[in-house]
MIVO-275283 format. One record per residue (C-alpha): chain; residue in one letter; residue number from 1; x, y, z. Coordinates in steps of 0.05 Angstrom, whole numbers, plus 5000, padded with zeros to 4 digits. Layout:
N
c->A r->A k->NUM xx->X yy->Y zz->Z
...
This chain:
274
c->A r->M k->1 xx->5684 yy->1563 zz->1107
c->A r->A k->2 xx->5663 yy->1635 zz->1118
c->A r->S k->3 xx->5730 yy->1659 zz->1092
c->A r->E k->4 xx->5713 yy->1628 zz->1024
c->A r->W k->5 xx->5646 yy->1663 zz->1018
c->A r->P k->6 xx->5641 yy->1715 zz->0963
c->A r->K k->7 xx->5645 yy->1784 zz->0993
c->A r->A k->8 xx->5620 yy->1849 zz->0962
c->A r->A k->9 xx->5607 yy->1920 zz->0987
c->A r->V k->10 xx->5578 yy->1988 zz->0971
c->A r->V k->11 xx->5628 yy->2044 zz->0962
c->A r->G k->12 xx->5610 yy->2117 zz->0970
c->A r->W k->13 xx->5624 yy->2182 zz->1007
c->A r->P k->14 xx->5586 yy->2182 zz->1051
c->A r->A k->15 xx->5557 yy->2111 zz->1050
c->A r->K k->16 xx->5533 yy->2095 zz->1121
c->A r->H k->17 xx->5462 yy->2113 zz->1100
c->A r->S k->18 xx->5462 yy->2062 zz->1043
c->A r->L k->19 xx->5405 yy->2011 zz->1041
c->A r->S k->20 xx->5445 yy->1965 zz->0995
c->A r->P k->21 xx->5470 yy->1921 zz->1053
c->A r->L k->22 xx->5399 yy->1909 zz->1075
c->A r->I k->23 xx->5378 yy->1889 zz->1005
c->A r->M k->24 xx->5437 yy->1844 zz->0992
c->A r->K k->25 xx->5436 yy->1809 zz->1060
c->A r->T k->26 xx->5361 yy->1798 zz->1055
c->A r->W k->27 xx->5370 yy->1763 zz->0988
c->A r->L k->28 xx->5429 yy->1723 zz->1013
c->A r->D k->29 xx->5385 yy->1697 zz->1070
c->A r->E k->30 xx->5326 yy->1683 zz->1024
c->A r->T k->31 xx->5367 yy->1646 zz->0972
c->A r->G k->32 xx->5411 yy->1609 zz->1022
c->A r->Q k->33 xx->5470 yy->1634 zz->0982
c->A r->P k->34 xx->5534 yy->1642 zz->1024
c->A r->G k->35 xx->5563 yy->1711 zz->1021
c->A r->D k->36 xx->5575 yy->1776 zz->1057
c->A r->Y k->37 xx->5564 yy->1849 zz->1041
c->A r->A k->38 xx->5594 yy->1910 zz->1075
c->A r->I k->39 xx->5599 yy->1986 zz->1071
c->A r->I k->40 xx->5662 yy->2022 zz->1050
c->A r->E k->41 xx->5667 yy->2097 zz->1058
c->A r->C k->42 xx->5719 yy->2127 zz->1013
c->A r->E k->43 xx->5736 yy->2199 zz->0998
c->A r->P k->44 xx->5739 yy->2216 zz->0923
c->A r->D k->45 xx->5814 yy->2224 zz->0918
c->A r->A k->46 xx->5825 yy->2155 zz->0949
c->A r->F k->47 xx->5774 yy->2116 zz->0908
c->A r->E k->48 xx->5820 yy->2082 zz->0858
c->A r->S k->49 xx->5872 yy->2059 zz->0909
c->A r->A k->50 xx->5818 yy->2035 zz->0958
c->A r->A k->51 xx->5780 yy->1997 zz->0904
c->A r->R k->52 xx->5842 yy->1962 zz->0878
c->A r->A k->53 xx->5864 yy->1944 zz->0949
c->A r->R k->54 xx->5796 yy->1914 zz->0965
c->A r->F k->55 xx->5795 yy->1873 zz->0902
c->A r->N k->56 xx->5865 yy->1848 zz->0915
c->A r->A k->57 xx->5842 yy->1829 zz->0985
c->A r->G k->58 xx->5788 yy->1784 zz->0957
c->A r->L k->59 xx->5726 yy->1827 zz->0945
c->A r->V k->60 xx->5686 yy->1801 zz->0886
c->A r->G k->61 xx->5652 yy->1866 zz->0870
c->A r->V k->62 xx->5625 yy->1932 zz->0893
c->A r->N k->63 xx->5564 yy->1975 zz->0883
c->A r->V k->64 xx->5587 yy->2046 zz->0870
c->A r->T k->65 xx->5547 yy->2106 zz->0893
c->A r->V k->66 xx->5559 yy->2181 zz->0893
c->A r->P k->67 xx->5607 yy->2212 zz->0881
c->A r->H k->68 xx->5648 yy->2155 zz->0851
c->A r->K k->69 xx->5607 yy->2131 zz->0791
c->A r->E k->70 xx->5647 yy->2167 zz->0737
c->A r->A k->71 xx->5713 yy->2149 zz->0770
c->A r->A k->72 xx->5690 yy->2076 zz->0772
c->A r->L k->73 xx->5682 yy->2074 zz->0697
c->A r->K k->74 xx->5751 yy->2104 zz->0687
c->A r->L k->75 xx->5781 yy->2053 zz->0734
c->A r->A k->76 xx->5754 yy->1993 zz->0697
c->A r->D k->77 xx->5792 yy->1950 zz->0648
c->A r->A k->78 xx->5728 yy->1934 zz->0610
c->A r->A k->79 xx->5657 yy->1963 zz->0611
c->A r->S k->80 xx->5588 yy->1943 zz->0588
c->A r->D k->81 xx->5553 yy->1980 zz->0532
c->A r->A k->82 xx->5506 yy->2012 zz->0583
c->A r->A k->83 xx->5563 yy->2037 zz->0627
c->A r->R k->84 xx->5599 yy->2067 zz->0567
c->A r->A k->85 xx->5536 yy->2100 zz->0540
c->A r->I k->86 xx->5515 yy->2128 zz->0607
c->A r->G k->87 xx->5585 yy->2150 zz->0623
c->A r->A k->88 xx->5586 yy->2122 zz->0693
c->A r->A k->89 xx->5587 yy->2055 zz->0729
c->A r->N k->90 xx->5550 yy->2034 zz->0792
c->A r->V k->91 xx->5577 yy->1963 zz->0792
c->A r->L k->92 xx->5649 yy->1939 zz->0790
c->A r->V k->93 xx->5665 yy->1864 zz->0788
c->A r->W k->94 xx->5733 yy->1831 zz->0795
c->A r->R k->95 xx->5742 yy->1776 zz->0743
c->A r->E k->96 xx->5808 yy->1740 zz->0732
c->A r->G k->97 xx->5849 yy->1800 zz->0753
c->A r->R k->98 xx->5809 yy->1850 zz->0713
c->A r->I k->99 xx->5758 yy->1902 zz->0736
c->A r->E k->100 xx->5694 yy->1901 zz->0695
c->A r->A k->101 xx->5645 yy->1959 zz->0699
c->A r->D k->102 xx->5570 yy->1958 zz->0690
c->A r->N k->103 xx->5513 yy->2007 zz->0700
c->A r->T k->104 xx->5448 yy->1976 zz->0725
c->A r->D k->105 xx->5414 yy->2041 zz->0743
c->A r->H k->106 xx->5377 yy->2038 zz->0677
c->A r->V k->107 xx->5350 yy->1969 zz->0696
c->A r->G k->108 xx->5321 yy->1999 zz->0760
c->A r->I k->109 xx->5291 yy->2057 zz->0720
c->A r->A k->110 xx->5260 yy->2009 zz->0670
c->A r->R k->111 xx->5229 yy->1971 zz->0729
c->A r->A k->112 xx->5200 yy->2035 zz->0757
c->A r->L k->113 xx->5172 yy->2055 zz->0689
c->A r->E k->114 xx->5140 yy->1988 zz->0671
c->A r->S k->115 xx->5071 yy->2020 zz->0667
c->A r->D k->116 xx->5094 yy->2079 zz->0625
c->A r->S k->117 xx->5057 yy->2083 zz->0558
c->A r->G k->118 xx->5121 yy->2103 zz->0522
c->A r->S k->119 xx->5083 yy->2150 zz->0476
c->A r->G k->120 xx->5066 yy->2219 zz->0504
c->A r->P k->121 xx->5117 yy->2273 zz->0522
c->A r->A k->122 xx->5168 yy->2255 zz->0575
c->A r->V k->123 xx->5195 yy->2308 zz->0623
c->A r->L k->124 xx->5263 yy->2294 zz->0653
c->A r->I k->125 xx->5282 yy->2339 zz->0711
c->A r->G k->126 xx->5358 yy->2344 zz->0719
c->A r->A k->127 xx->5420 yy->2334 zz->0676
c->A r->G k->128 xx->5467 yy->2297 zz->0723
c->A r->G k->129 xx->5488 yy->2225 zz->0730
c->A r->A k->130 xx->5419 yy->2199 zz->0747
c->A r->A k->131 xx->5389 yy->2237 zz->0688
c->A r->R k->132 xx->5440 yy->2204 zz->0643
c->A r->A k->133 xx->5414 yy->2135 zz->0662
c->A r->A k->134 xx->5342 yy->2159 zz->0651
c->A r->L k->135 xx->5360 yy->2187 zz->0583
c->A r->Y k->136 xx->5392 yy->2121 zz->0564
c->A r->H k->137 xx->5325 yy->2088 zz->0578
c->A r->L k->138 xx->5286 yy->2141 zz->0539
c->A r->K k->139 xx->5333 yy->2140 zz->0479
c->A r->G k->140 xx->5302 yy->2107 zz->0419
c->A r->Q k->141 xx->5230 yy->2118 zz->0442
c->A r->D k->142 xx->5186 yy->2153 zz->0392
c->A r->R k->143 xx->5165 yy->2209 zz->0439
c->A r->E k->144 xx->5179 yy->2281 zz->0454
c->A r->V k->145 xx->5231 yy->2291 zz->0509
c->A r->R k->146 xx->5237 yy->2354 zz->0551
c->A r->I k->147 xx->5296 yy->2365 zz->0597
c->A r->L k->148 xx->5287 yy->2414 zz->0654
c->A r->N k->149 xx->5351 yy->2439 zz->0685
c->A r->R k->150 xx->5381 yy->2502 zz->0716
c->A r->S k->151 xx->5439 yy->2500 zz->0668
c->A r->R k->152 xx->5414 yy->2502 zz->0596
c->A r->D k->153 xx->5483 yy->2489 zz->0569
c->A r->R k->154 xx->5491 yy->2426 zz->0609
c->A r->A k->155 xx->5423 yy->2400 zz->0588
c->A r->E k->156 xx->5437 yy->2415 zz->0515
c->A r->A k->157 xx->5504 yy->2379 zz->0520
c->A r->L k->158 xx->5471 yy->2319 zz->0551
c->A r->A k->159 xx->5417 yy->2314 zz->0498
c->A r->G k->160 xx->5470 yy->2322 zz->0443
c->A r->E k->161 xx->5513 yy->2267 zz->0473
c->A r->F k->162 xx->5454 yy->2219 zz->0470
c->A r->G k->163 xx->5433 yy->2242 zz->0401
c->A r->I k->164 xx->5364 yy->2265 zz->0426
c->A r->S k->165 xx->5329 yy->2327 zz->0399
c->A r->A k->166 xx->5302 yy->2347 zz->0467
c->A r->Q k->167 xx->5267 yy->2411 zz->0486
c->A r->I k->168 xx->5308 yy->2446 zz->0539
c->A r->Q k->169 xx->5267 yy->2484 zz->0589
c->A r->S k->170 xx->5271 yy->2511 zz->0660
c->A r->L k->171 xx->5232 yy->2489 zz->0721
c->A r->E k->172 xx->5196 yy->2556 zz->0719
c->A r->D k->173 xx->5171 yy->2547 zz->0648
c->A r->E k->174 xx->5095 yy->2545 zz->0651
c->A r->T k->175 xx->5090 yy->2500 zz->0590
c->A r->A k->176 xx->5141 yy->2448 zz->0613
c->A r->F k->177 xx->5090 yy->2397 zz->0636
c->A r->D k->178 xx->5036 yy->2409 zz->0584
c->A r->G k->179 xx->5007 yy->2342 zz->0563
c->A r->A k->180 xx->5065 yy->2303 zz->0592
c->A r->S k->181 xx->5051 yy->2228 zz->0602
c->A r->L k->182 xx->5116 yy->2216 zz->0640
c->A r->V k->183 xx->5153 yy->2258 zz->0692
c->A r->I k->184 xx->5220 yy->2235 zz->0721
c->A r->N k->185 xx->5256 yy->2271 zz->0777
c->A r->A k->186 xx->5329 yy->2254 zz->0771
c->A r->T k->187 xx->5353 yy->2307 zz->0820
c->A r->S k->188 xx->5361 yy->2309 zz->0896
c->A r->L k->189 xx->5308 yy->2362 zz->0902
c->A r->G k->190 xx->5255 yy->2339 zz->0951
c->A r->M k->191 xx->5303 yy->2294 zz->0988
c->A r->S k->192 xx->5309 yy->2302 zz->1063
c->A r->G k->193 xx->5354 yy->2361 zz->1078
c->A r->Q k->194 xx->5348 yy->2388 zz->1006
c->A r->P k->195 xx->5303 yy->2443 zz->0978
c->A r->P k->196 xx->5235 yy->2421 zz->0954
c->A r->L k->197 xx->5220 yy->2408 zz->0881
c->A r->A k->198 xx->5170 yy->2464 zz->0868
c->A r->V k->199 xx->5135 yy->2447 zz->0802
c->A r->D k->200 xx->5062 yy->2445 zz->0780
c->A r->L k->201 xx->5039 yy->2378 zz->0752
c->A r->S k->202 xx->4967 yy->2399 zz->0738
c->A r->A k->203 xx->4980 yy->2405 zz->0663
c->A r->T k->204 xx->5004 yy->2333 zz->0656
c->A r->S k->205 xx->4959 yy->2282 zz->0622
c->A r->E k->206 xx->4907 yy->2250 zz->0668
c->A r->N k->207 xx->4940 yy->2182 zz->0661
c->A r->A k->208 xx->5011 yy->2208 zz->0670
c->A r->L k->209 xx->5063 yy->2168 zz->0709
c->A r->V k->210 xx->5105 yy->2209 zz->0757
c->A r->F k->211 xx->5170 yy->2176 zz->0779
c->A r->D k->212 xx->5215 yy->2206 zz->0834
c->A r->M k->213 xx->5283 yy->2174 zz->0843
c->A r->V k->214 xx->5287 yy->2202 zz->0914
c->A r->Y k->215 xx->5269 yy->2151 zz->0968
c->A r->A k->216 xx->5282 yy->2190 zz->1031
c->A r->P k->217 xx->5228 yy->2210 zz->1043
c->A r->L k->218 xx->5192 yy->2157 zz->1004
c->A r->R k->219 xx->5130 yy->2199 zz->0992
c->A r->T k->220 xx->5162 yy->2263 zz->0966
c->A r->G k->221 xx->5125 yy->2327 zz->0955
c->A r->L k->222 xx->5125 yy->2312 zz->0880
c->A r->L k->223 xx->5092 yy->2244 zz->0890
c->A r->E k->224 xx->5041 yy->2273 zz->0940
c->A r->Q k->225 xx->5021 yy->2326 zz->0889
c->A r->A k->226 xx->5015 yy->2273 zz->0835
c->A r->E k->227 xx->4971 yy->2230 zz->0879
c->A r->R k->228 xx->4926 yy->2289 zz->0894
c->A r->L k->229 xx->4917 yy->2300 zz->0820
c->A r->G k->230 xx->4901 yy->2227 zz->0809
c->A r->R k->231 xx->4965 yy->2212 zz->0771
c->A r->R k->232 xx->5001 yy->2146 zz->0775
c->A r->T k->233 xx->5066 yy->2145 zz->0815
c->A r->A k->234 xx->5130 yy->2105 zz->0823
c->A r->D k->235 xx->5178 yy->2116 zz->0881
c->A r->G k->236 xx->5253 yy->2111 zz->0888
c->A r->L k->237 xx->5253 yy->2044 zz->0923
c->A r->I k->238 xx->5229 yy->2011 zz->0859
c->A r->M k->239 xx->5291 yy->2035 zz->0823
c->A r->L k->240 xx->5336 yy->2019 zz->0882
c->A r->V k->241 xx->5314 yy->1947 zz->0886
c->A r->G k->242 xx->5312 yy->1940 zz->0810
c->A r->Q k->243 xx->5384 yy->1962 zz->0800
c->A r->A k->244 xx->5407 yy->1917 zz->0856
c->A r->R k->245 xx->5381 yy->1852 zz->0825
c->A r->P k->246 xx->5432 yy->1845 zz->0768
c->A r->A k->247 xx->5488 yy->1867 zz->0816
c->A r->F k->248 xx->5469 yy->1812 zz->0865
c->A r->E k->249 xx->5473 yy->1761 zz->0809
c->A r->Q k->250 xx->5541 yy->1786 zz->0787
c->A r->F k->251 xx->5569 yy->1786 zz->0857
c->A r->F k->252 xx->5541 yy->1721 zz->0884
c->A r->G k->253 xx->5523 yy->1679 zz->0823
c->A r->A k->254 xx->5451 yy->1670 zz->0846
c->A r->T k->255 xx->5385 yy->1698 zz->0819
c->A r->A k->256 xx->5355 yy->1750 zz->0865
c->A r->P k->257 xx->5284 yy->1736 zz->0889
c->A r->Q k->258 xx->5233 yy->1768 zz->0843
c->A r->H k->259 xx->5181 yy->1781 zz->0896
c->A r->D k->260 xx->5178 yy->1848 zz->0933
c->A r->G k->261 xx->5191 yy->1820 zz->1002
c->A r->V k->262 xx->5254 yy->1861 zz->1011
c->A r->R k->263 xx->5212 yy->1924 zz->1004
c->A r->H k->264 xx->5180 yy->1913 zz->1071
c->A r->G k->265 xx->5248 yy->1913 zz->1105
c->A r->L k->266 xx->5267 yy->1976 zz->1068
c->A r->L k->267 xx->5204 yy->2012 zz->1089
c->A r->A k->268 xx->5216 yy->1993 zz->1161
c->A r->A k->269 xx->5288 yy->2019 zz->1157
c->A r->L k->270 xx->5264 yy->2085 zz->1127
c->A r->E k->271 xx->5212 yy->2093 zz->1182
c->A r->Q k->272 xx->5265 yy->2084 zz->1235
c->A r->R k->273 xx->5307 yy->2139 zz->1203
c->A r->A k->274 xx->5248 yy->2188 zz->1197
């Protein structure tokens, strides 16, 4: 019966633009797994009560997007090592009356960076929640890390929290990208409706990988510049789909398809919004 199907949702403010329902429903169709997935818009001060009410009403789990990720971790009764280390949760699952938190953003980041050499200098742009997940991925790698952020104090605090001896620089620093083999944009700069990300990638290594977490537009100014220079690129959809796979498995108990078929649907949806 439909009423017995596992039901999950994405929670954010706003959330109507989310592509998560398209991803989850595509995988439900492809796997033949019964289930449903919805959108819940919730203002920040109502997040805890809304989440608890939905779980009590039978929701098995939620994807959590901005601005609720830190609140989601605080709400949970238990949390994964990744969620605790990153300091935020993008997945909440209801298990036997307890809320368990996880952070799968780093899984999506790892997917986007599969072709990264892991050796040359890495430049991380931003020091917010997305940057935390990126730094979690970079931690432990034997490479130089540079964090570019408007607030030097915030970037220094972030590096200290992760135990990384990072170089803290500004976007205007002419040496910031010298010899970099990896560049990650973990800000909203370059997103539709936001200011552009005005940086010069010409000093990066010839085989550098440039990853932009922004996916609207998919081909950001940063990625277009990288392509003109002959650098390798990874777009935000790779991360989006990558972080959704473990969440799908936690919600619906089925393995998400490993092929990239869902990407075609996402591209079509983005084209309609353009």
